[in-house]
C-alpha positions in Angstrom: -24.0 55.9 165.6 -25.6 52.9 164.0 -23.3 52.0 160.8 -23.7 49.2 158.5 -21.2 48.2 155.8 -22.4 46.6 152.5 -20.5 45.2 149.6 -22.2 46.3 146.4 -22.1 43.5 143.8 -23.6 40.4 145.0 -25.3 42.2 148.1 -27.2 45.2 146.6 -27.2 44.3 143.1 -26.8 41.3 140.7 -23.1 40.4 140.3 -21.6 39.4 136.8 -18.5 37.5 136.3 -18.1 39.9 133.2 -18.4 42.8 135.7 -20.8 45.5 136.0 -19.6 47.8 133.2 -22.2 50.4 132.9 -25.4 51.5 134.5 -27.7 49.8 132.5 -25.9 46.4 133.8 -26.6 47.5 137.2 -29.7 45.6 138.5 -30.8 45.4 142.1 -31.4 42.3 143.8 -35.1 42.0 144.9 -35.6 43.4 148.3 -32.2 45.0 148.4 -33.3 48.6 148.1 -36.3 48.2 150.4 -33.7 46.8 152.8 -31.6 49.7 152.7 -34.6 51.8 153.4 -35.5 50.1 156.5 -31.8 50.7 157.7 -32.2 54.3 156.8 -35.5 54.7 158.6 -34.1 53.1 161.7 -31.3 55.3 162.0 -28.3 53.4 160.2 -25.8 55.0 158.3 -25.3 52.9 155.3 -22.0 52.7 153.7 -20.9 50.7 150.5 -17.3 49.3 150.3 -16.5 47.8 147.0 -13.7 46.5 145.0 -13.9 47.8 141.4 -11.0 46.4 139.6 -12.6 47.4 136.1 -11.4 50.6 136.5 -7.7 49.6 136.3 -8.5 46.8 133.8 -10.0 49.4 131.5 -13.5 47.8 131.4 -14.9 51.1 132.3 -13.7 54.8 133.4 -14.6 57.0 136.3 -17.4 58.6 134.6 -19.2 55.3 134.0 -18.5 54.2 137.7 -19.9 57.5 138.7 -23.1 56.8 136.4 -23.6 53.3 138.2 -23.2 54.6 141.6 -25.7 57.4 140.6 -28.1 54.9 139.8 -27.8 53.1 142.8 -28.0 56.2 145.1 -31.1 57.2 143.1 -32.8 53.7 143.5 -32.1 53.6 147.1 -33.6 57.3 147.4 -36.9 56.2 145.5 -37.0 53.2 147.8 -37.1 55.6 150.9 -33.3 54.7 151.8 -29.8 56.6 151.7 -26.3 55.4 151.0 -24.3 57.8 153.1 -21.1 57.0 151.4 -19.6 54.8 148.7 -15.8 53.6 149.1 -14.2 51.9 146.3 -10.8 50.3 145.2 -10.1 50.7 141.8 -7.1 48.4 141.8 -6.3 44.9 140.2 -5.7 41.8 142.6 -2.2 42.0 141.7 -1.6 45.7 142.6 -0.7 45.0 146.2 -2.5 48.0 147.4 -3.7 48.3 150.8 -7.4 49.2 150.0 -8.6 46.1 147.9 -10.6 43.8 149.9 -9.3 41.2 151.6 -6.7 43.9 152.8 -8.4 46.3 155.4 -7.5 49.8 154.1 -10.8 50.7 152.7 -12.4 49.8 155.9 -10.1 51.8 158.0 -10.8 54.9 155.6 -14.4 54.3 156.6 -13.6 54.2 160.1 -11.6 57.4 160.0 -14.1 59.3 157.9 -17.1 58.3 160.1 -14.8 58.9 163.1 -16.0 55.5 164.8 -14.4 52.2 165.7 -15.7 49.5 163.6 -15.8 46.9 166.4 -19.0 44.8 166.1 -20.3 47.0 163.0 -22.3 44.8 160.8 -20.5 44.1 157.7 -22.3 42.1 154.7 -20.4 40.6 151.7 -20.7 37.8 149.4 -17.3 36.6 149.1 -14.4 35.6 151.5 -12.3 38.4 150.8 -15.1 40.8 152.0 -15.3 38.6 155.2 -11.8 38.8 155.9 -11.4 42.6 155.5 -14.4 42.8 157.8 -12.9 40.4 160.5 -9.5 42.2 160.2 -11.1 45.4 161.6 -13.3 43.9 163.9 -16.7 44.2 162.0 -19.3 41.6 162.5 -18.7 39.6 159.2 -22.2 38.5 157.5 -22.4 36.4 154.6 -25.4 36.7 152.3 -26.0 33.7 149.8 -26.8 35.9 146.8 -24.1 36.7 144.1 -21.0 34.5 144.9 -22.6 33.8 148.7 -23.5 30.0 148.0 -19.9 29.2 146.6 -18.4 31.0 149.3 -20.4 29.2 151.9 -19.6 25.9 150.1 -15.9 26.8 150.2 -16.0 27.1 154.0 -13.1 28.4 156.0 -14.8 31.5 156.9 -13.8 33.8 159.4 -14.7 33.0 163.1 -18.4 34.1 164.1 -19.5 35.0 160.4 -23.4 35.1 160.5 -25.1 33.7 157.2 -28.3 34.9 155.7 -30.1 34.2 152.4 -30.0 37.8 151.4 -29.7 41.5 152.5 -33.5 41.7 153.5 -32.9 38.9 155.8 -29.9 40.3 157.4 -32.1 43.8 158.0 -34.9 41.4 159.5 -32.2 40.1 161.9 -30.7 43.5 162.8 -34.0 45.1 163.3 -36.3 42.6 164.4 -34.3 39.9 165.8 -35.6 37.4 163.3 -33.0 34.8 162.3 -34.2 33.7 158.5 
């Protein structure tokens, strides 16, 4: 099985320092939905792993998060793609949970649910905490420069062997066509 793990905010959709608090605020990054469609059409299972502390902070409720995700799923489908599962952590940074990235709990859940080891699985994020979680379970960490990615790149100190690309579309070009952009 070809599996790929994507962070949501800053990878698939534009991020906001004020959080994405409703479906109207969810806006795809140009080319991201088409990239998901290419992955789907090439036999990849696409899984989203996202920290959503806005739930615990009271910025939005579960119905709102579901509406945001429904919009994302529908948009991917209209573009010809499919997101097979969405895993999220609702906890804030100070909660000490095992599922909030950079902790690897959410990724271990993905491994269990899909009954597959994550060694070498491409995993795309825009923050160091994404990349650290991916590396902790043996995924191939991939940084995109969208979202917080440029700042993450500038800060350095990324996990070893992290690949870097401009955006999700460039990642997919590399994975499917071997083109480094």
